[in-house]
N, C-alpha and C positions, 0 to 999 in steps of 0.2 A: 654514367657506367651503362653496358648493356646485360642485362642479362638471361641466361637459355635454361629453362627448366626442361626436365623429360621427365616422361613416366611411361612403365610398360602396359599397354592397354590388356584389360582382362586378365591382370597376373592375378588377383585370388583364386580366380578357376582354374587357371593352369597350375599354380601350387597346388591344390586338391587334386588334380586329374593326374600331374605328370610331376611330381616332386623332385625326381632325379634329373631327367632331364631339364626343369626350370632352373635347377641349382647349376648345373653346368654352362648353360646360355647365359644366365646372369651374370656367370666370371665373363666369357666373352664381352658380352655388353656392358659391364663396369671399363674391361681392358682398351675397348675401341673409344668408349666417349672419352675415359681419360686421353688417350692416345691423340686425338681429331683437336680435343679443348685445346689442349698444350701446346698442339703444333699450331693451331692459330691463335697463339697467344694469351690465350683464356686461363683463370684458374678455378679447378674443380673445389668448389668451399665446402658442398655437403651431400652426403647420400640421405636420401630418403625413402629407404626400401628398395622400391625398384624405379627408381628414378637419381637425378644429380640434379645438383643446383651448379651453375658455373657463371662466373663473372668476366666482361670483357672491356677492356678500354675503346674498342671500337664495334659500333655495329654490325659492319661488313664482316668484320671477322666471326660474330656471334653467326650470325646467315650461312657463311662458309662451312665453319665446323659442324652446324648443325645440318648442313647439306651431305658433307663428307660422313656422321655418322649415320645418316638414313642410308647412302649406298654401300654401307657395309654391313650394318646389323640386320639381323635376321628375324629379329622380334619385334612385333608391332608396337613401336615407342612413338606415341605421342610427344610433340615437341612447343612449347611456345617461347618466344623474344618479346621483351620490353626495353623500353630505353628511360632512365630518369638519374634523379639525384638518390643516392642511398647514402650512409653512415656507416663505416666498418668498425666494428668491434670485436677486436680479438679475432677470431679465424671464421667471425661470422658478418653479413651485412642485414640492415636495419632500413624500413622505408615503406612508404607505399607502394613502391615501383616493384618490390617483391611480391607483394600480393596481387599485384593486376599481371606480373609476370605467370604467376600461378594460374592464375583463373583463365588466362588467355590459352594458355598448355590444356587445362581443364577442359576447355570446349572441344579442342580439335579430337581427333580420331588416328587410330595406329598409322605409322608411317606419314603423319604430316605434319606440315611444319608452318605453323600459325605465328603471324607479324603484327603487334599492337602498332597504332597510327605513330606513336611516338619513335618507334624504329624507323617504319615506313619514310617517315620526313627526314629523314637522316641517310639515306642511303641512295646510291645513284648505280644506274648499271644492274639490278636486279630485278630478276621476273617475280612480279607480283601481282597477284589475282584478286582485285579486289572483290570482297564478300558483303560490303557493305554493315552498315549498323547492326549490333547484338547487344542484348542486356545478359552481362556475364552474372556467375553465380554468386559475386559480390554486392551484388543488387543495387548497384551506386550509379546509376544512369546507362547509360548505350557507351560502348566502344566500338572504334570502325577495323575491323579486322581485314587482315591480307593473308595470301596461302603465298607460301614459297613455291614456285618453279624452277626447275632445273632437269636437265638430262638425266634419266636415271630414276627418276623420282614418280611415283604415283601421282597421277593428276584428279581423279574421279574419287570421292568418296560419300559414304552417308552425312544427312544434315549437321550441321553443327550443336554440340549439346549446351545449347544456350537457351535462357529463360523465353526465347520466342518461340521454341520449338515445342513446347506442353503446353497445354492449359493451365488456367490457376490465375491466381490473383496476388500473388507475393509481390507486395509493395516496392517499389524503388526506395534504396536509404539512400538520404543526403550526406550519410559519411559513412568513411570505410570499417571495414571490421576488424577489431584489434584485440589482439593475445590471446585467442584459445583456439587456436588453430589445432593443436592437437585435441581438444576438447570435440573439435567439427567431427575430424576423421572416425573416433571412436563411437558418439552416438551416430553417425551414418550407418557404422557397423550394426548398433544399435537397433538403429530402426529397420535393419534389414533381417535381425533374427527375431524380433519382437514385435508385434502389432499395436501394443501400447507402450510409450515412454511417456513418463510423467517427468519434466523439470521442474525441481523443487531451490526454493531458497527465499533468502529473504528480499524484502521488497527494492527495488534498482539496482539488482546485482547482475541483471544481463539475462535474465531469463528469455525474456519474448527475442532480445535481436539475437540470442544463441538459437532457439528452435528455427526462427525466421530463415538463419542462414544454413544449419543442417538440411532444412527442406529444400533450400536451393540446391545442395551438395547432390542429394537423391533425385531432383526432379525428372531427370532423364529416365528414371526407373518405374515411373506411373503415369503411364499414356494416358491416364484419363485424369490428371491432374495432380496438383498440390494447390491448396486452398486454405486459406487463414482467416480463421474465424474469430473476431475479437467480441470477448465477454466482459470488457472492463465498463461498456457505456450501459451494460443490460442490469435491471434491479429485479426483474421478475422472474423468479425460476421457473414459473410455467411457460414462458417462452423461449426457454433454451432452444427446443427443438425447431422452431420457427425461424429462431434467428440461422441455425445452420441451414436450415433448408433454403432460405432466402440466400445466402452466398452462394449455395449449391445450385441454385437456379430448378432447385424442386419444387411443383407445386402438391399441394393435397391432392388425394385420391379422393374419389366417392365412396363413402364408409368405413375408411381407415381414419387412423388416428397421424397425426403429423410424424411420430414417430414411425408407425407402420409405413406410412408414404414413404419414407427416407430409406428405410431397409429396401423395400421393394425397388427404388430408384437405383439406390446403389450396389445392389446385387451382383455379381459378376464384374464387376469396374475395378479397375486397378488404382487406386487413387489414397492420396494422402492429406489427412486433415489435419490442420495444427488449430487446436482449440487453446486460446491465449487468454490468461487472467482467470481460471477457473474456481478460484478460491472463496469467492461471495456467491457462489451458485453451485457449490460443491456436490451435495448430493443431487441436483437436477442432471447435473453435467456426468457425472459417474453412473445414474441410470441411463444416460442415453447412451454413453460408451460401451457399458456393458452390453446393451440391447444390439447396438451397432458389431460389436466384434463376436456376441453369440449369434448371427444371423445373417452374417456376410462372413466371406471366406477372403475377400482380396482389399478391403479397407483398411489402413494403417493409420492410428493417431499419434501425433506429439502432442502432448496436454503439457501447459504451465500452470503451475500455482504455488500458492505459499506453504501448501501439505499436499500429500498425496491423496489420489479418489479413492484408493481402497476397493479398487477394482482386481477382481482376481488373476486378470492376465497381465495386471500394471507392472511394469521394471521402473522403479524409481531412481532418479539422477538428481544427486544435490548439486546444484550449480555453486560451486564456491567463489569467494570475491578473486577478483585479479592477483596475481601475485605481486607482491611487495617484498620479495626478501632477495630479489637478485638486484636493489639497489638501482643505478641509473639503467640497469639493461633490464629491470623489471616490466611487464606486460601494464602493469599500471603506471607506471611513468611515461611509457611509448604512449598510453589511452591520454594523459594528460597531455604531451608535448603536442600530440596532434591535433586535440581539440583547441588548445591555445592559438598554435598556429593558424586555426582557423577564424579567431577572432582578431588576433594581432599575428600578422602577417611576417613582421620581424624577429618574432619570439624564439627564443633557445636557450641552452641550458649550458653554453659554453663554460660560464662561470662556475668553479666548484661552489660559491654559495648557492648560487642561483639552484643548482643540481641536488645540493641536500635539501634544500626547500624544498622543491619537489617530491624527493623521497619522502620527507617527512610529512607531507601534504598527503600523499598518497596511504602512507601507513597509517596514519591517524585517522583516514577515512576509511579504514578496515577495508580498502580495495573494491570499495562498492561503485560500481562503473556511473550510475547515477552521479553521487556522490562526487566524485573525480569530474565529471564531465561540467558538473556545476560550477565547482571550483575554477576549473580552467577557463571556464567563460568570463569570470572576474577579471581575469589578467589583461581585457579589454582598457580596465580602468586605475588595475591596481599590481603592483611586483607580486612576483610569487613570493617574496619573503613577508609584504603585507597581507597576502591570502594567508598564509603561514601561521602569521598572528594573532589573526581574528578568528581562527577557528574554536577558539572556547565558546564562541556563540556562533555556531556552524548553523544553526535553525535560521536566523537570521540572514547569514551570509550567503549560504546554500539557497537561493531564491531567486526570482528574474523572470524576464518574459518569455521564459523558454516554450513553443506552441506546443500541442498535441493534448494527450490527455492531462486533465486539470492536475491528476494526482503525483503527475513526474514533471510538475511546474517547480514547483520546491521540493526539498528534502525532507522538508515537515510532512509536506501532504501524503509523501510515499507512506512514511513509517505511519501516519496517521491513520490512513487506508487501512492497515494491518490489526492496528489497534484498535479499531472502531468494531473489527470483526471479532473481537474476543469476548468470550461470558467475563460476567462479573468477577467469579473466583478467578479466571485465568488474569485478569487485570491487576486485582488483588496479590498474587504472586508475583506477577513481572515488576510490577512498580515496587515492591519491598526486596524483590531479588537485584535491585537496581542500585542499592547500596554497598554490594559487595565489590571488592578488588582483586580483579585476577583470577575469577573465576570461585566458585565455591562446592561444596559437597552437598549432598543431599540434607544431613544432619543439620548443618547450617542454615538449611533454607526453612527447613521445618520447623528451629526455633525462632526465626523471623516472624513465621506465619500463624504460629500458636494462636488459637483462638478463632483464626477464622478457617483452617482449613484441621480438619477433625486431629489428625494422626500421621504418621510419616509415610504411608500410604495415599494417605488423601494429595498429599503436596506431592507424591512419586506422578500420581495421574495427570496433577495438572503440568507437571513440568514435562510429564511427556508428549504431554497433548501441544504444550509450547513448543518442544523440539520439533513436532510434526509441523508446524506453523512456520517453522523458521524463526522464529524470533530466539531462542534460548537454543546454544549449540551445547553438544555433547563429546565429550572425547574419554577415552580409556585411559586413568593415569593409576600406574601400579594395580592393576587388576580392579580398580576402582571407577567406577562411572565420576566424569568430575564436567559440571555445567559453568557455561557463562554466556556472556552478551557480546555482539560487538559493540565497541562502544559508541556509534551513532545510535542504536538502538538504545543501548544503556541510558544514556544522555537524556532520550526522551520520555524513557520510564522515570528516570529522575524527576526530571520536569513534572510528570504526570503527578507523582507521589508529592511532590511537593504543594500541588494543588488540593490535597486531601485532608490536610492539616497535621497528617502523623508523621510527618518526615523525622520529627527530633526523636520521638519514641521510637520509631526504628532504628534509628542510629543507634539511639542510647542501647536498646536490644542488641544489637552488632558488636557493641564495644564491649559488652558486659560479656555476650557468648565469649567471645575470644580470650576475653581475660581471665575467665574460666577456665578455659580449653590451654593455654599459655599455663597455668598451674599444674594442670595433670598430665601436661606432657613433660613439664619439667621432672615430673616423678619419674617418666620411664625414661628420662636421659640418663639419670644419676642410678637407675637401676640397671635392670639385665636388659632393655630394649631401647638402646639410643639408637638404633636405626629409625624405628618407628617416630622418634619425635624429632627426629633430625628430617627426616621426611615431610612431615609436618608440617614443620617451620619452612622447609625450604618452600614449599607446596602456597604455604597462606602467608607469606611475608609481605604481600600487598595488603592482607587484611587485617596483618597484625599491624602494621605502620597506620590503617587508615582509622583503625579501632584505638589505638594509642591517641591520634590527633584527635579524634572526637573526644575522648575522654577529657583529654586534656584541656578540651576548647569548652567542655561542659563544666569543668570545675570537679569531676570524679577523680581523684585523686587515687582511690583503690583501685578502680579500674585501670586506669594507668599506669601506677607503680606495677601492677601484677604483670602487665603487658610488657615494660620496659625490663624489669625484673628478670623474667624468665626468660622472656626472646633473646636477650644479652647470652645470658648463661647457657643457653642450648645451641644457639645461631655462633658461638665463638668458634665451637668444633667444625663449623662450615666455613672459617675463616672470613666472618662477617661481621663486623664490628660498630656497624650504624646503630643497633639498639642501645649501646653503651652511652651515646649521646643521648637517646630518649633519657634513661637514666640520670644524667646528670643535669639536663633541663628542668626536670620536677624535681630534684634533690631540695632547692631551696622551700617550694611550697609543701612539700610533704615532710620537711624539716620541722616548719613553722608548725604545720599539722600532729606532729610526734604521730605519725602514722606506725601501726605496729608491723608494716612491713620493712622498716625501714632498714636493718640488719643487711638484708639480702639486695636492697637497692642502692646500700652504698658498695655494696659487695660488684654488684652488675657495674656499678659506676668507675670503678678501679679498673676494669678493663680498657680503659682510654690510656692505662699506661702503655696498650699495644700497637697503637699509634704514635706513639712519639711522646706522651704527657705523664712521664714518670712519676714526677712529685707529686701530680695531683692523685695521679694511681696510690701511690703511697699514703696520703692524706686520707681518701676514701676506703681504703681496705682498713687502716687503722679504727677509724672510727669505727667501720663493721665490728670488729673485733671488740672494740669498748661496748658497744652498745649489745653486742651477741651474750652477753652474760647478764643482762638485765629483763626478768621477767615480763617486763611491761611489754616486750616486743616481742612477736614470733619468733620462734628458734631457727635455726639457720644452719644448714651442714657445715661446722668448724673447719673442716678439712678443705673446703671450696674457699672461703672466706679467705684462711690464712694462705695457701697455695696463691692465691693471685698476689698477697701481700708479699710472699716472698718472690715472685716474679717483678711485681712492680720495684722491688728493691733490686733487685739483679738488672733492672732496664737502668734504674739510674745509677748503677755500678758500685751498688751497694752491698758487695758480695757475702762480707762476715755476716751482715747482717739476713741476707737470703740463706745462708746457710743455715744460723740459728733457729730460724722459722721453721726449715725443713724438718732439721732435728726436734723441734716441740710438735710438730703433726706427727714425726714417726714413732713418737712417745705416748700418742692417743692410744685409748683400748678400741677395740674391733676394725671395721674396715678402712678408716681412715688412717689406721697404722700403715698400711699397705701403700695408701697415697702417698704420705709422708715419706716413706723409705726410698719408694722411687723418684721421690723428688730429690732427696738425700744424694743416691747415686749419680744421678744426673747433672746437679750443681756440683758435685766434688771433682768429677771426671771433667767437666767442660769447663772451669774456672782455672783446677790447675793443669788441664791440657794432658794428664796422664792418668790411670789409675794404680790401683796397690791391690793388695791380697785380701784386705778387707772389704773393698768394695767388690769386688768380683764374688765374693762369699756371699754378701748382701744382696748382690745382684740376680744369683742362682737361688736362695731364699723367695726374691722376691716373685721371682718367673714360676716356681713351683706353685707358690701361692694363690700367683693370681690364674695358673692355670686349672688350680682347685677351686676356683672361684665361678661366678656366673656374669661378673661384672667387663664388656668386652673392652669399654676404656682402658681399665686398668690392666688388662693382658697386657694393650697394645703399650701400655705404659712402660710395664715390666720388659717388655720386648724391647722396647728402644732403649732403658738402663742397660740390659744384658747386653746391647751391641756396644753402646760406650765404653763397658767396662772391659770388653775384652778385645777390642779394638789393638793396642798395642801388643797383647801377648799370643792371639789366636784372631789373625784378620780375616779366615775362614769363618769360622764360628760367629764369629761378630756380623759377618756379609749375610751368613744364612738367617741370625736372628733378625737383623734390617729388613731382608726380606719377607720374614713372615710379617715382622711388625707393617710391612707396605699393604702386603695382601689383607691382614686383618682389618688395616683403616680403610681402604676402599672397600671390603665387604660392609663395615659400619656406616662409612659414610663420615666417618673422622677425619676429614681434610686437615686438620689443623695438625694433627698427628701425622700425616702424611706427608705433608712437605717437610717436618722437623725432621720425620725420620729420612726423608728424602735426602736432604741437605746431609746429613751425617754420612749416610750410604755415601753420597758424592764425594765425600771427605775423602773415606778409607779406599772407592775406588782410585782416586786419583794417585794414592801413593802406593797402593798394595794389588789393587786388581785392573781394569781395564779404563785407562784415561779416557777414550771415546765414550764411555759408560756415564763416568764422573761428568762429562761435559754436559751431555744430557740431561743427566739429573739436576744440574747446577741451572740448566738454560730454564727446566720447569720451574724448578723451586723461587728462583729470582722472580719470573713472572707471577707465580700465585702469590710471592707476599707483595709485590706492588701493586697485585690490583687489588688485594685486601686493604691495603693502606697498613701494615704491619711493618711499620719501620723498624724496630728494634730488631726482628728478625731479618730484616734485608740488609740492615748493616753487618750484622754476624756474617751472612750468606756472601756477602760482596768482598767481606775480608777473608772469608773462606777462597773465592775465586782468586783474590790477590795472590795468597800465597801458591794457588797452584801455578800461576805464570811465573812466580820467583822461581817455582822448580823446573819449569821447563824455559829456563832462561830467557823470558820476555819481560825485563825488569822496567822498561818503561810503563807497560800496561799494567803490572802488578804495582809500581806505586801510583798509578793515575786511578785504579781501583781502592787503593787504600784511602788516597785522599775524599773519593766520595762517600765512602763507608762513614768515614770520622763526619763527614758533614752531616748524614743522616744522623748517627747517635756514635756520638766516639764515647762516652761512658760505658757502654756496654763492650768492648772492646777488649776494655781492661788496659793495663800496662802493655806499652807496646809490643806487639808479637816478635819472637825472634826472626823470622822473615823480613821486617821492617830495618834492621840493624846489617841484615845481610843487603838489602837494596841501597844503605847508604854505600856500604862498602864498594857496589859495583857501579852507583851512578854518580857517587859523590854527592857531599851534602846540598850543592847549589843543584845537580840534576834531581835528586830526589825531591826535592823541595818543590821545583818548578812542575815536576809531574803531577804530584799530592797536591798542590795549588789548584792545578787544573781540572783534577779530579772532584778539588773540594767547592769549586765554583759551578759545579753541575748543579741543576735541578733532579729529585729524583729520578723523575722520568728520564733525563737526560742520559743520568748513570746507568739507570736500568737498559737503555737502549746502547749505550757504547757497551756494557757487559756483555750482551747478548751478541752484538756485532763479532767483538773479538772471541766471544766461545764459538762463534760459526765459523770465524776465519780458524781458529784452531784446530778445530774437528776437521775441515779441508787438509788441512795441512797433515793431519796423521793420516787422511785417507790417502793422501797423495806419498806418503813415504810406506805406506802398504801396499 
């Protein structure tokens, strides 16, 4: 492909001085470019603010389009053209040729058309003026440039904007610049607006390369040069002024210090200095920069450092890791592919498995550019899947014979460089915080560091220092600071912790802390503040899992049981049932040890009924009830234990037993009574399929009591039961209750109740309200139950959707969905629903059996995909009909 890039010269100044005229001119500019590009068979695939990017199958067509445009445009537009291979992804193109085209264009002047050698080589009968070799701003060697000549075009221009035209020492880069094009533009504006920009970030993230690229972007604005000063090899802080003076060619003046000599020599000169790797010379670098900025007016500085210089005029710019969230289209993957192709010319990711492996590698390496480049270098002798599988020992894998600074030769050296610069207290906190999984709060870090840092404020001071040094990350979560580490840093710190001999002690401390917190948050969840507990469990789930595993491995059954039991009982509200498996896992050992926490542990294990193991759930809940009355054990909420016993029996199709249990709970004194009465209404209406006066009266009583109380969960439960009770006689009142229940569920993060209410609201909308809204809700509910593994609820929902399709006269789909529901859980569907008899009448026994067998042969994931596809098809039919 041949690419044409354009840009309006001096557009920023024009927008500032003549915004209205510029706006009108830009509209005409866009119309002209689109017209000439399309007339020559090209495709304008992107706007870049004041320019466009176009692709052509013919190099001659691209040149002709550029000539046509220049003859028509009234604005000074510079244009660049280059030819090469590119990859099309959706509405955009990717590949080195696009970067090359942009750099060719950036070298030009308004009204000028520049052509790369790659294009000049494939065209004939075009007037091309040979401009010779030039170093472009991508810093990767020289490019032979040509200027297009044609009748009506300007001939004479100012010198090209290339590195050759400005003094300085920016080095030639042997590899292309990938993935931070927008950052370069933004930072260039920052350099124009501020005299000191400091790029901070973790080692290997790409600070130096970004700083040099930004310097190249603005070099034409500094007639006295752009200069790179490398501090990495410098060990003596006193040598900082001398190193800078040597690079800038400044000699000491008699009677003046080197700093004063620099100030005298640089006064009045418009130049940009890039001070690279300041972190180990922080105070000396800061002192020099402050002196330069105070005593000169035209010198500007870009610094790179693991932390800021803390100079008054400083503008900090944290350099993030490369994007890894766009999968195979991410900048991190693009960098990996390009660097891999450099060592293995035939390398590609056309295979889905390889593409997935590269994406995983980049994600696990946190998007750190150096780590990705080192990993890509391994493809000379390994497949990408081999590289991925060896990342568990990344510090041995990501090493090699890479030339350059020693600390960049391996990933370990890069991280070690930062670690060696820390004080003893910083190292202690960094090492100990490596045991956290998925981030941590200040209180948790304080608990792990007690005895070494006096209190929370002392730990906060250290964390703040580590954040400034780019070794700890911080973000705001629910108005609170949450800390974390990139996985590469965490693994290194974890290794350092192991060398101290304190790893076991700190991990045990971590497990004990989260066991205590799980108990405390269960009290919040079962009381008036479920949202606080649910937010905490969701945020700390990885730490709870790690704490449970640690306690289990060390035989600390008390901590393991506390985490498993209470996390299960809180997390079920979030539709997370993994912790029920933790409870089951340690039950045998806990029972042998006769733990005092056994009743709540058995209760937690009984939630396995939600994921398709109803009989086991019945056994566990029955044992919990039995032990609950024994004074040897810690007492636990009877209503919670018995409610899960009732639910397990319902999941197994033992509806009479479930009803009896709900009645027993409803007979208890105090708050448990409301819990039982709500369960009684739900069970009666759902199992029988209709309500009655007694249930409606009880539902009203329950709702009034729940509104007077302070427990959000019981209020949602009461609204759910109220909606069920009035669905037959007053659908509008029922839907209003369901909508209130959905709103309260979302406010308090009661996801389990949200999907239960959503399912019943969908069923009611299907018969009494808006069928399309019913399908939207069904689709959401099916997805939620499937993702959580809640097979019983999924089976009921598929049964409801089957009834919907029977009602809209789509019997094949209805019978297929019924078969799929019975495959997942036949017991919970009860006796054959009325719509089954209707389907047999419509399809005949053989037709019904054929469709039902098709559904029953589906795995749950297949059934879910089938149901959601049919739902979307039905929604399209509804839309077409209206």
